[in-house]
N, C-alpha and C positions, 0 to 999 in steps of 0.2 A: 888466803891462798888455797885454791881448790886441791883436793887430793887426787893424785894419779888414779885412774880406774883399776890399775893392776897392783896398787899398793896394799900391804897387809891391813887387816881390820884393827881398829883400835880396840883396847880392852872392853870399852862400853859397847862397841858394835858386836864383838864376839859374844858378850854376855847375853845380848838380845837373842842370839842364835842358840847359845849352849844351855841357858837356864831352862827354857821349855823343853829342850830335848832331854835333859836329865830328868825332868818331871814325867816325861813320857816313858822313859826307861824305868823310873822308879815304879810307875803304875803297873808296867808290864811285869816287873820283878815281883811286886806284892801279889798280883793276881796269879803268879806262877804261869804266866802265858808265854810259853816257850816260843810260839810263833811271833808274837809282838816283840819279845826280847831279840829274837833273830833279825828282825828288820832294823834294829838299831845298829847293827854291825855291817861293815863292808868287807868284801872279800877281794883278794886274800887278806887275812889278819894275822896278828901275832900276839901272843901272851908271853910276857917275860917276868919271871919271878926269881927269887934266889934259888928255888928248888928246880926249876925247869924253864925251857923255852919251848913253846908250842905253837906250831904254825896251824892256822885254821883256813882251810881252803874253800869251804862251802858253807852255805846257810844251814844245811843239815847238820853239819859238825857243830856250828854254834848253837843251833836249837837244842842239840843233845847235851852239850857241855853246859850251857847256861840254864837249861831246864833243870839240870841236877843241882846247880849253884842255888837256885831259888827254892828247890825242895829241901836242900840242906838247911838253909835259914829258917824256912817255915818249921822244920822239924825241931829246931832249937827254940821255937816260940816267937819268931819274928812276926810282929804285926805292923811295923813301920820301918821305913828305910829313908833317911834324911840325907840328901847330898849337899855338901857345902863346898862351893867353889873357893879354893884358896888362891889360885893364880891362873890367868889366862894369857896365853901369847899367840899371836897370829903370825905364823911363819910366812904365809902368802895370803892371797885373797881366798883361797879355798882350804887352807890347812890351819887348824887350830890345835894347840896344845893346852889341855886343861888338867890342872892339878886339883884333884877332888878328894875330900874327906867324906867317907860315908859312915853314918851312924846307924847301926841296926838296933831297933828297939823292940822290946817285949811288952807284955802287958804292964800298964800303969807307967809307960814311958822307962821302963827298966832298961839300961844300956846292956845289950848283949855283946856287941863287938864294935870296933871301929877299924875301918880299913882305909889306907891311903893308896890312891892310884893316880897315874899319869895316863890320860887318854890322848891319843892322837886321832883327831877327827878330820875327816875330809867332807866338805860341804858338797852336796849334790842337789839336783833340783827338788827332790823330795825331803831335803833336810840333811843334817849332818849324819855321818855314819862313823862308828868307832872302827879304826883300822889297827890300832895297837893299844894294848893295855899293859901298863908297866907298873908292877908293885913297887912301892916306894916307902922308905922310912921317913917319918915326919921330922 
């Protein structure tokens, strides 16, 4: 039975899109490349944590905020960051929710921190963009 052209992606189809995107984001984060990090985000955007809700209106705001995040992890000795997709759900043909566990590693693969996030990604012609980051408890 053929799939409707407007139907949501299967988890397998979503993974084909999200996995390379997370590796691109990882590479930008490890390099501390604020410009490349900013291109991973769409605008407007939203960051939701227990401590705050932050609206992100522009690429410049993203560049500044996530450039600081990359600096913070590097200052703690991060030499690698590994994304692990825990769950993918496609709400529509263009919207994907991804639950990701990030492991930040120092020298000799020493675990510095683990972070659990839910991303809401919207697919665009040039690839996915993060429009919401939601901190989550595992």
